[in-house]
N, C-alpha and C positions, 0 to 999 in steps of 0.2 A: 509423557508423564508430567503433569503440571507441578510447578514449584511456586513458591511465593515470589512476588515481584522484587527485584533488587532495589536497594536503597537509593541508587542514583536516579531511579525513575520518579520517585515521589517528588512532587513540587517542581517538575521541570518547567521553566518559564517558556512563554511563547517564543518561537524562533522564526526568523524570516530567511527563506532560502529562495533559490531560483531554479525553475525547471526548464531544461533546454531541449529543444527539438532540433535535430540536424537534418537538413535536406540534402540528400546525396546528389540530386541533380543540380542544385545551385551552390552547394558547399556553403550555405548560409546557416548560421546558428541564431535562433530566436530564444531569448530568455524571458520568462514571465515570472513575476513574484508568486511565491507560494507561502501562505501563512499557515503555520503549524501551531496547534493549540496545546494547552496543558492536558495531561492525562484525564480522561473522563471516567475511567473505571479501574484505576491503578490498585484498588484494594483486592481485585480478583487474582486468579491464578495466572501464571506466566507460561507461554507456549512458544518454544523456540522452533522455527520452521525446519532446522536441521534434524530435529527429533522426528519429523514427519516425512523425511526423505529428500529434502532439498539438498542440492550440491552447491557449495559456495564458490565453485570455479566455472559456473555457467555451462557445464558439460551436458546438462539436461534441463528442460524447463522446470521451474519451481512452482508452476501454477497449482498443481494438485497438492503439493506439500503445504502451500499457503492456505488453500481451501480446507485441507484437513485440519490444520491448526485452528482456523476460524471455526470450523464445526466443533472441535473439541472445546474451544472457549465458549461456544453457544451452549453445549451440553453441561458445562460447569457453571452456567449462569452469568458468564462474562469473564473478562480478563484481558491480558495483554498478549498480542501476537508479536513476537520479536523476530526481526530480520537482522542477523548478526553481520559483521563485516564480511565482505566477499562480493562476487559478481553473480547476479541472478538474471534469468530471462523468465518473463511471466506473461501470461495472457491477462485479461481483465480480472480485477480483484473485487469481489462483491463483499462489502462490509455488512455487519449485522449490529443490532443494538447492543449496548453495554460492552463495547469493545474499544481497546486502544491498539492501534497498529504502530509499533515503534520500530524505526529504522536506525540501526546503530551507525556510529561513525565508521566510514570506510565501506559502507554497503552501497552497491550500485544495482538498481533494479532497472532492467531494460525491457521495454515493451516493443517488440519488433512490429514493423508495419504489417497489418493484416486487415482484411475486411472483417468488420465487427458485425455481429447480429444486431437486430433492432429490438428495442424495448419501449414500453410506454414511458413517456417523459414530457418535459415542457421545453419548448423552444420559442423564444421571444414572447413569453407569457401565454402561449397557446399549447393545449394538450396535443401531442403528436407522437408519432413513432420516431425515436431518435437512436443513434448508435449507442450501444452499451458503453458507459464510461470506463476508462481504464481503471479507475478506483472510484467506487460509488456504492449506492444502495438505495433502497426505498423505505420510507416511513421509519427512519432511524432515530434513536434516542441514545444519549450518553455515548457518543462516538468521538474519538480523537485520533489524529495522525500526528505523531511526534517524531522528532529526529534529533540525533546527536550531531548531525551534519546535514548538508544539502543532499537532496535526492534527485539526481539527474534522470530524466526519462528520455530515451533516444528513440526517435522514429525516423526511419529512412524512407524516402519516397523514390519511385522510379522503377 
């Protein structure tokens, strides 16, 4: 059930965080800067992934719950998909236009290592088949990813 977006969301400044990948075989951690923008569609409805079946203890994949929340936001004409504090495991997240994906403080979304399907994309400015991005979409407008804290993504190889 959609509700209005909370007051803390409006006007969130851009934040800089780091995304880390941990390699199990080398025990090395690589951190890359992740720039997060202000909300693109904060006037829309608010969709908490827990309301769509996600478990905040990583006991089950949250992929379908996130997809369902995004589909509900699409049906409402846009809005904010909210990932509250907790631990989540997810497959690739496909964003749509007129959407804000907000990750709350204390939320960890883990993308386990898996072979990803291929999709049309660009690599080195050439149209090609590329792996599906962990978070992405095609032909998007009015999209933002915001966070109250850093969003670590863990990928283990081996």
